[in-house]
C-alpha positions as CSV (number, residue, x, y, z in Angstrom):
1,M,118.1,79.7,218.0
2,K,115.5,82.3,217.8
3,Q,113.7,83.0,214.6
4,C,113.7,86.7,213.8
5,M,110.3,87.1,212.3
6,W,110.4,90.8,212.4
7,V,113.4,91.1,210.4
8,D,111.6,91.5,207.1
9,E,109.4,94.2,208.6
10,I,112.5,96.3,209.7
11,K,114.2,95.7,206.3
12,S,111.1,97.0,204.6
13,K,111.3,100.3,206.4
14,S,112.7,103.1,204.6
15,V,114.4,106.3,205.9
16,E,112.5,109.3,204.7
17,V,114.3,112.4,204.4
18,K,113.0,115.7,203.0
19,E,114.3,117.1,199.8
20,T,116.8,120.0,200.0
21,K,118.6,122.0,197.5
22,M,121.9,121.3,199.0
23,K,123.1,117.6,199.1
24,T,124.1,116.2,202.5
25,H,124.8,113.0,204.0
26,K,121.2,112.3,204.3
27,D,120.8,112.1,200.5
28,L,123.4,109.2,200.4
29,D,122.0,105.6,200.2
30,I,124.9,104.3,202.4
31,W,123.8,106.6,205.2
32,K,120.1,105.6,204.8
33,E,121.1,101.9,204.8
34,G,123.3,102.6,207.8
35,I,120.2,103.9,209.6
36,Q,118.2,100.9,208.8
37,L,121.2,98.5,209.9
38,V,121.0,100.4,213.3
39,L,117.2,99.8,213.5
40,L,117.8,96.1,212.7
41,V,120.5,95.8,215.2
42,Y,118.4,97.4,217.9
43,E,115.7,95.0,217.2
44,I,117.7,91.8,217.2
45,T,119.7,92.7,220.3
46,R,116.3,93.3,222.2
47,Q,116.0,89.4,222.2
48,F,119.4,88.9,223.5
49,P,119.7,87.5,227.2
50,K,119.9,90.2,229.9
51,E,123.2,89.2,230.9
52,E,124.5,90.4,227.5
53,Q,122.9,93.9,227.9
54,F,126.3,95.5,228.9
55,I,128.6,93.2,226.7
56,L,127.5,91.9,223.3
57,T,124.4,94.0,223.0
58,F,126.2,97.3,223.8
59,Q,129.1,96.6,221.5
60,M,126.8,95.6,218.6
61,R,124.7,98.8,219.0
62,K,127.9,100.9,219.4
63,A,129.2,99.6,216.2
64,A,126.0,99.9,214.2
65,V,125.6,103.5,215.3
66,S,129.1,104.3,214.5
67,V,128.5,103.4,210.7
68,P,126.0,106.4,209.7
69,N,127.6,108.6,212.3
70,N,131.0,108.4,210.6
71,I,129.4,108.7,207.1
72,A,127.8,111.8,208.3
73,E,131.0,113.2,209.9
74,G,133.0,112.6,206.8
75,A,130.5,114.4,204.6
76,A,130.9,117.4,206.9
77,R,134.5,117.5,206.4
78,N,136.2,120.0,204.1
79,S,138.1,117.8,202.1
80,N,137.8,114.5,200.0
81,A,140.6,112.9,202.0
82,Q,138.9,113.4,205.2
83,Y,135.6,112.1,203.8
84,I,137.4,108.8,202.6
85,R,139.0,108.7,206.2
86,F,135.6,108.6,207.8
87,V,134.1,106.3,205.4
88,N,136.8,103.8,206.1
89,I,136.3,104.3,209.7
90,A,132.6,103.3,209.1
91,L,133.8,100.1,207.2
92,A,136.0,99.2,210.3
93,S,132.9,99.6,212.4
94,L,131.0,97.4,210.1
95,A,133.7,94.7,210.2
96,E,133.4,94.9,214.1
97,L,129.6,94.4,213.8
98,E,130.1,91.4,211.3
99,T,132.5,89.7,213.9
100,Q,129.9,90.4,216.8
101,S,127.2,89.1,214.6
102,I,129.1,85.8,214.1
103,M,129.6,85.5,217.9
104,S,125.9,86.1,218.6
105,N,125.1,83.2,216.1
106,L,127.6,80.9,217.8
107,L,126.0,81.7,221.0
108,G,122.6,80.8,219.6
109,Y,121.2,84.3,220.0
110,C,120.2,84.9,216.4
111,E,120.6,83.3,212.9
112,E,123.9,84.4,211.2
113,K,122.4,85.4,208.0
114,V,120.1,88.0,209.5
115,L,122.8,90.5,209.9
116,L,125.6,89.2,207.7
117,D,123.6,89.7,204.4
118,P,122.8,93.4,205.2
119,I,126.3,93.9,206.5
120,E,127.9,92.6,203.3
121,A,125.6,94.6,201.0
122,Q,126.6,97.7,203.1
123,R,130.2,96.9,202.7
124,R,130.1,96.7,199.0
125,K,128.3,99.8,198.6
126,M,130.7,101.6,200.8
127,L,133.6,100.3,199.1
128,N,132.2,101.5,195.7
129,F,131.5,105.0,197.3
130,I,135.1,105.1,198.4
131,K,136.1,104.4,194.9
132,Y,133.9,107.2,193.6
133,L,135.4,109.7,196.1
134,E,138.8,108.6,195.2
135,S,138.1,109.5,191.5
136,K,137.1,112.9,192.1
137,P,139.7,115.6,191.6
């Protein structure tokens, strides 16, 4: 199994966003951490065998990219119900990525915890964010 030495370097990167008066999805920690998760998935899947390029690599990257994309799309919607719907779609993409991470571990491509820990942390924050949105009038 490959050691992912660069993982700590990716985890330490932060997404810098310029401050603006109006709050947007770019101000949300769950969006910023979603972007970091995308960077991590891209780095990990670069190490996968070439025969996985159009299968597991593609699927993992697609699921990872879907997380911050759906958070952003939900934030741009005009209702809380729509916002919650899109954050739930992001959660579903996170579940896909979790399953694919387990598969990549079983195939010996990368250590399981490398992605599962950040995925679980992201899931908890997204669930708390949904609770927050549901509590708003």
